[in-house]
C-alpha positions as CSV (number, residue, x, y, z in Angstrom):
1,M,0.0,0.0,0.0
2,G,2.8,2.4,0.9
3,Q,6.1,3.5,-0.5
4,M,9.4,5.0,0.6
5,I,9.7,8.7,-0.2
6,T,12.1,11.6,0.4
7,F,11.0,14.9,1.9
8,K,12.8,18.1,2.9
9,R,13.5,19.1,6.5
10,P,13.1,22.8,7.5
11,D,17.0,23.0,7.4
12,G,17.0,21.8,3.7
13,A,18.4,18.4,4.4
14,D,16.6,15.3,3.0
15,C,14.8,12.8,5.2
16,N,13.3,9.5,4.1
17,G,10.0,8.2,5.1
18,Y,7.3,5.6,4.5
19,L,4.1,7.2,2.9
20,S,0.8,5.3,2.9
21,E,-2.1,7.1,1.1
22,P,-5.8,6.4,0.7
23,P,-6.8,5.9,-2.9
24,G,-7.9,9.0,-4.9
25,N,-8.0,11.5,-2.1
26,D,-5.5,14.3,-2.5
27,K,-7.1,16.4,0.2
28,A,-7.1,13.7,2.8
29,P,-6.0,14.8,6.3
30,G,-2.4,13.9,7.2
31,V,-0.9,11.9,10.1
32,V,2.8,11.7,11.0
33,V,3.4,8.3,12.6
34,I,6.4,8.0,14.8
35,Q,8.2,4.8,15.4
36,E,8.9,2.9,18.6
37,W,12.6,2.5,19.4
38,W,12.9,-0.5,16.9
39,G,13.0,1.8,13.9
40,L,10.9,2.1,10.7
41,N,9.9,-1.6,10.7
42,D,7.0,-3.6,9.2
43,Q,4.9,-3.1,12.3
44,I,5.0,0.7,12.3
45,Q,4.4,0.7,8.5
46,G,1.4,-1.4,9.2
47,V,0.1,1.3,11.6
48,A,0.5,3.8,8.7
49,D,-1.4,1.5,6.4
50,R,-4.3,1.3,8.9
51,F,-4.5,5.1,9.0
52,A,-4.5,5.1,5.2
53,G,-7.4,2.6,5.3
54,L,-9.3,5.1,7.3
55,G,-8.8,7.9,4.9
56,Y,-5.5,9.6,6.1
57,R,-2.3,10.3,4.3
58,A,0.2,8.7,6.8
59,L,3.9,9.4,6.8
60,V,6.5,7.7,9.0
61,P,9.8,9.6,9.0
62,D,12.9,7.4,9.2
63,L,14.5,8.8,12.4
64,Y,17.2,6.2,12.4
65,K,18.3,6.8,8.8
66,G,17.7,3.2,7.6
67,K,18.6,1.3,10.8
68,V,16.1,-1.2,12.1
69,T,16.6,-3.8,14.9
70,L,14.8,-6.5,16.8
71,D,17.4,-6.4,19.6
72,A,16.4,-4.4,22.8
73,A,20.0,-3.5,23.6
74,E,20.6,-2.2,20.1
75,A,17.3,-0.4,20.1
76,S,18.3,1.3,23.4
77,H,21.6,2.3,21.8
78,L,19.9,3.7,18.7
79,M,17.4,5.6,20.8
80,T,20.1,7.0,23.2
81,N,22.1,8.3,20.2
82,L,19.0,10.0,18.6
83,N,19.0,13.8,18.9
84,F,15.4,14.2,20.1
85,S,15.4,17.9,19.5
86,D,16.6,17.5,15.9
87,A,14.1,14.7,15.3
88,A,11.2,16.8,16.5
89,T,12.1,20.2,15.1
90,Q,13.5,18.8,11.7
91,D,12.4,15.3,10.8
92,I,8.9,15.4,12.3
93,R,8.3,19.0,11.5
94,G,9.5,18.4,7.9
95,A,7.1,15.4,7.6
96,T,4.2,17.5,8.9
97,Q,5.0,20.3,6.4
98,S,5.4,17.7,3.6
99,L,1.9,16.3,4.3
100,K,0.4,19.8,4.6
101,Q,1.4,20.6,1.0
102,K,-1.7,18.6,0.1
103,S,-3.5,18.0,3.4
104,P,-5.4,20.9,4.9
105,K,-4.6,19.5,8.4
106,A,-2.0,17.1,9.8
107,G,-1.6,15.4,13.2
108,V,1.2,13.5,14.9
109,V,0.9,10.1,16.6
110,G,3.7,8.2,18.2
111,F,4.4,5.1,20.3
112,C,7.0,4.5,23.1
113,M,10.0,6.6,22.1
114,G,7.6,8.1,19.4
115,G,5.2,9.0,22.2
116,A,7.8,11.1,23.9
117,L,8.6,12.7,20.5
118,T,4.8,13.4,20.0
119,V,4.7,15.4,23.2
120,L,7.8,17.3,22.0
121,S,6.0,17.9,18.7
122,A,3.1,19.4,20.6
123,M,5.6,21.8,22.2
124,Y,7.8,22.6,19.2
125,V,6.0,21.7,15.9
126,K,3.5,24.5,15.4
127,D,2.5,23.0,12.1
128,A,0.8,20.1,13.8
129,D,-2.9,20.4,14.4
130,A,-3.3,17.6,17.0
131,C,-1.0,15.1,18.8
132,S,-1.7,11.7,20.2
133,S,1.0,10.2,22.4
134,W,1.0,6.5,23.3
135,Y,2.9,5.5,26.5
136,G,5.9,7.8,26.1
137,F,6.8,11.3,27.3
138,P,10.0,13.4,27.3
139,P,12.1,14.2,30.4
140,E,11.2,17.4,32.2
141,E,14.3,19.2,31.0
142,A,13.1,18.9,27.4
143,G,10.8,21.9,27.8
144,D,7.9,23.3,29.6
145,V,4.8,21.3,28.7
146,R,2.6,24.0,30.2
147,T,3.2,26.1,27.0
148,I,1.5,23.5,24.7
149,R,-1.5,24.9,22.8
150,T,-2.0,22.1,20.3
151,P,-4.7,19.6,21.3
152,L,-2.9,16.7,23.0
153,Q,-4.1,13.2,23.8
154,L,-2.2,10.8,26.1
155,H,-2.6,7.0,26.3
156,L,-0.8,5.8,29.5
157,A,-0.2,2.3,30.9
158,E,-0.7,1.6,34.6
159,E,1.9,-1.1,34.5
160,D,4.5,0.7,32.3
161,A,8.0,-0.4,33.2
162,A,9.7,1.9,30.6
163,F,7.9,5.3,31.4
164,A,7.1,5.5,35.2
165,P,3.4,6.0,35.9
166,E,4.2,8.5,38.7
167,K,6.0,10.7,36.2
168,A,3.0,10.4,33.8
169,R,0.8,11.7,36.7
170,A,3.2,14.6,37.3
171,L,3.0,15.4,33.6
172,E,-0.8,15.5,33.8
173,V,-0.5,18.0,36.7
174,K,1.8,20.2,34.7
175,L,-0.6,20.1,31.7
176,R,-3.5,21.1,33.9
177,E,-1.5,23.9,35.4
178,G,-0.8,25.3,31.9
179,K,-4.5,24.8,30.9
180,V,-3.3,22.7,28.0
181,P,-6.1,21.4,25.8
182,F,-5.5,17.7,26.6
183,E,-7.2,14.5,27.4
184,S,-5.5,11.5,29.0
185,Y,-6.5,7.8,29.4
186,W,-5.1,5.1,31.6
187,Y,-5.1,1.4,30.7
188,K,-4.5,-1.6,32.8
189,A,-1.7,-2.8,30.6
190,G,2.1,-2.8,30.3
191,H,4.3,-0.6,28.1
192,A,3.7,-0.9,24.3
193,F,0.4,-2.6,24.7
194,F,-0.5,-1.7,21.1
195,N,2.3,-3.5,19.4
196,E,0.9,-6.8,18.2
197,N,4.4,-8.3,17.9
198,G,5.4,-7.4,21.5
199,Q,5.2,-9.3,24.7
200,N,2.9,-6.7,26.3
201,Y,0.3,-6.7,23.5
202,N,-3.1,-6.2,25.1
203,P,-5.9,-6.5,22.4
204,E,-8.6,-4.9,24.6
205,S,-6.6,-1.9,25.5
206,A,-5.1,-1.6,22.0
207,K,-8.6,-1.5,20.5
208,L,-10.0,1.1,22.9
209,A,-7.0,3.4,22.6
210,W,-7.1,3.1,18.8
211,E,-10.8,4.0,18.7
212,R,-10.1,7.0,21.0
213,T,-7.2,8.1,18.7
214,I,-9.4,7.9,15.6
215,A,-12.2,9.9,17.3
216,F,-9.6,12.5,18.4
217,F,-8.2,12.9,15.0
218,G,-11.6,12.9,13.4
219,K,-12.6,15.8,15.6
220,H,-9.4,17.9,15.0
221,L,-8.2,16.9,11.5
222,K,-11.3,16.2,9.4
């Protein structure tokens, strides 16, 4: 369904990505889909294809520049070496701008590491019209989340071993302090409960969170 494309970052550099489009709808709303720490693999391409099936133009920027892994240690290494600020303000912003050349509106959705980058995008990518973050958020020093004005949705896991639930609660407090337009949902599940190939896959939570994301984007992007 999709294909690899190249788009421009704001700084003029090239970035590759996987684009999945609905048939015959040039003006379809756009969604930037951000990978987990594994890279631009078949699973995240499948998520983009699901969005395309629902009438969105979905673009997954290749943040690891071609690297993909199944090994947690290597994934951790790739994530640790990723410049999050550059990824958000250049790769993700570039992907959003690329979609908006055709799409009137574009949102951002991300999972795990991509969830953290989605919150950063809500802060720094003013081109994004709505952001849905799944079980991931940036460290406090990444910026003041109280400044967010973009509609933000959070999906949080009560049994998350990668992103501490108490830090997620602290994030909610900050968002309320800033009167950020956000909604958050908690699931009785572990980290990465949406990834059907992962050990924490929880079909019930995955289905509910997906439905909420589609409703959220339907409200803000269509």
